[in-house]
C-alpha positions as CSV (number, residue, x, y, z in Angstrom):
1,X,0.3,0.1,-0.5
2,X,1.6,3.1,-1.1
3,X,1.3,6.1,1.2
4,X,0.1,9.8,0.6
5,X,2.9,10.3,3.5
6,X,6.4,11.4,2.2
7,X,9.7,10.1,3.7
8,X,9.4,11.8,8.1
9,X,13.4,12.6,7.0
10,X,12.9,13.7,4.1
11,X,10.6,15.9,5.4
12,X,12.2,17.7,8.7
13,X,15.0,18.2,6.6
14,X,13.2,20.6,4.6
15,X,12.1,21.8,7.8
16,X,15.7,22.5,9.6
17,X,16.6,23.7,6.0
18,X,13.8,26.9,5.5
19,X,14.2,27.3,9.2
20,X,18.1,27.8,8.9
21,X,17.5,30.1,5.9
22,X,14.7,31.3,8.2
23,X,17.2,32.7,10.6
24,X,19.9,34.1,8.4
25,X,16.9,37.0,6.8
26,X,16.1,37.2,10.1
27,X,19.1,38.1,10.9
28,X,19.9,40.5,8.2
29,X,16.8,41.8,7.9
30,X,17.5,42.8,11.9
31,X,20.5,44.8,11.6
32,X,19.6,46.2,8.5
33,X,16.9,48.0,10.7
34,X,19.1,48.3,13.3
35,X,21.0,50.4,11.5
36,X,17.8,52.3,10.1
37,X,16.6,53.1,13.9
38,X,20.0,54.2,15.0
39,X,20.4,56.5,11.7
40,X,17.7,58.2,12.0
41,X,16.7,58.5,15.7
42,X,16.6,62.3,15.8
43,X,15.0,62.8,12.2
44,X,13.5,60.0,10.9
45,X,12.6,59.7,7.0
46,X,9.0,58.8,6.2
47,X,10.8,55.8,3.9
48,X,12.3,54.8,7.8
49,X,8.8,55.9,9.6
50,X,7.0,53.3,6.9
51,X,9.4,50.4,7.7
52,X,9.2,50.9,11.5
53,X,5.2,50.9,10.7
54,X,5.8,47.8,8.4
55,X,7.4,46.1,11.4
56,X,4.7,45.8,13.6
57,X,2.2,44.6,10.8
58,X,3.9,42.1,9.1
59,X,4.7,40.2,12.1
60,X,1.3,40.5,13.3
61,X,0.2,38.7,10.2
62,X,2.7,36.2,9.7
63,X,1.8,35.7,13.3
64,X,-1.4,34.8,12.9
65,X,-1.4,33.2,9.0
66,X,1.2,30.7,10.9
67,X,-1.3,29.7,13.2
68,X,-3.9,29.5,11.4
69,X,-1.6,27.2,8.9
70,X,-1.5,25.0,11.5
71,X,-4.3,24.1,12.9
72,X,-6.3,24.1,10.3
73,X,-3.3,21.0,9.1
74,X,-3.6,20.0,12.6
75,X,-7.4,19.1,11.8
76,X,-7.3,17.6,8.4
77,X,-4.2,15.0,9.8
78,X,-2.7,14.4,12.8
79,X,-5.1,14.5,15.0
80,X,-7.1,11.3,13.0
81,X,-3.2,9.9,13.1
82,X,-3.0,10.5,17.1
83,X,-6.3,7.9,17.8
84,X,-5.2,5.3,15.0
85,X,-1.9,4.9,16.6
86,X,-3.3,4.7,20.2
87,X,-5.9,2.9,18.7
88,X,-2.8,0.1,16.8
89,X,-0.5,0.5,19.8
90,X,-3.0,-0.6,22.3
91,X,-4.0,-3.7,19.3
92,X,-0.2,-4.3,19.4
93,X,-0.3,-5.2,22.8
94,X,-3.3,-6.9,22.7
95,X,-1.1,-9.2,20.0
96,X,1.6,-9.6,22.9
97,X,-0.6,-10.9,25.3
98,X,-2.1,-13.3,23.4
99,X,1.0,-15.0,21.8
100,X,2.3,-14.4,25.7
101,X,-1.1,-17.0,26.2
102,X,-1.0,-19.2,23.2
103,X,-0.5,-23.3,24.3
104,X,-0.1,-24.6,21.9
105,X,2.2,-24.3,18.8
106,X,-0.2,-24.0,16.0
107,X,-1.9,-20.9,18.5
108,X,1.5,-19.6,18.5
109,X,2.2,-19.3,15.3
110,X,-1.1,-17.8,14.6
111,X,-0.3,-15.2,17.8
112,X,2.8,-14.3,16.7
113,X,1.4,-13.6,13.1
114,X,-0.9,-11.5,14.8
115,X,1.2,-9.4,16.5
116,X,3.9,-9.1,13.4
117,X,1.1,-7.0,11.6
118,X,-0.5,-5.3,14.2
119,X,4.0,-3.9,14.7
120,X,3.9,-3.2,11.4
121,X,0.5,-1.3,10.9
122,X,1.8,0.8,13.6
123,X,4.9,1.5,12.5
124,X,3.9,2.6,9.6
125,X,1.1,4.8,11.3
126,X,4.1,6.4,13.2
127,X,5.5,7.1,10.3
128,X,2.5,8.7,9.0
129,X,2.4,11.1,12.3
130,X,5.5,12.3,12.0
131,X,5.4,12.9,8.8
132,X,1.7,14.5,9.4
133,X,3.8,17.0,12.0
134,X,6.4,17.8,10.0
135,X,4.1,19.4,7.3
136,X,2.4,20.8,9.9
137,X,5.5,22.9,11.2
138,X,6.1,23.1,7.2
139,X,2.4,24.5,7.0
140,X,3.3,27.2,10.3
141,X,7.1,28.2,8.6
142,X,5.8,29.1,5.3
143,X,4.5,32.4,6.2
144,X,7.0,33.6,8.4
145,X,9.8,32.4,5.8
146,X,8.2,34.0,2.6
147,X,7.9,37.5,4.8
148,X,11.8,36.8,6.5
149,X,13.7,36.0,3.3
150,X,12.0,38.8,1.3
151,X,12.2,41.3,3.8
152,X,16.0,40.5,3.6
153,X,15.7,40.8,-1.0
154,X,14.5,43.6,-0.4
155,X,16.0,45.7,2.2
156,X,19.9,44.4,0.8
157,X,18.4,45.9,-2.3
158,X,18.0,48.9,-1.3
159,X,20.7,49.1,1.0
160,X,22.6,48.6,-2.0
161,X,21.3,50.9,-3.9
162,X,22.4,54.6,-2.1
163,X,25.9,52.8,-2.0
164,X,25.7,52.4,-6.1
165,X,24.8,55.6,-6.4
166,X,28.0,56.7,-4.4
């Protein structure tokens, strides 16, 4: 049975890479904005005031979008998978108890087969649960990542423009 979930390791690697890129972009944005605030502390220009106003609005919008995306993704997949994982774990425990209480060789073989199938189902669901968790993180990271990287590009470009004209 082909899973509709991807490899959890690949998904979590993507989350880690995007988080690292976002942190680098954020540090660039913080450095440029802090420098701009310090340079214009006593006589801010219209663009400086607009940039300061934009900072708060962007953060609220990104956090709101992130929370909404994560809640939506969690509602769509995570709760059902968690319920299935718990149910299958209990089935695995039941199969293990059946194996331990077997008294005949044929019953032992049947219970061992039942345990193997239950353990495989539980492992597959745990993998899907990890993938679903990574998807939740991806959905939550997307708006913040997008804003941080676009701000870094925009601010880096505007910082370079005055240098090129000089």
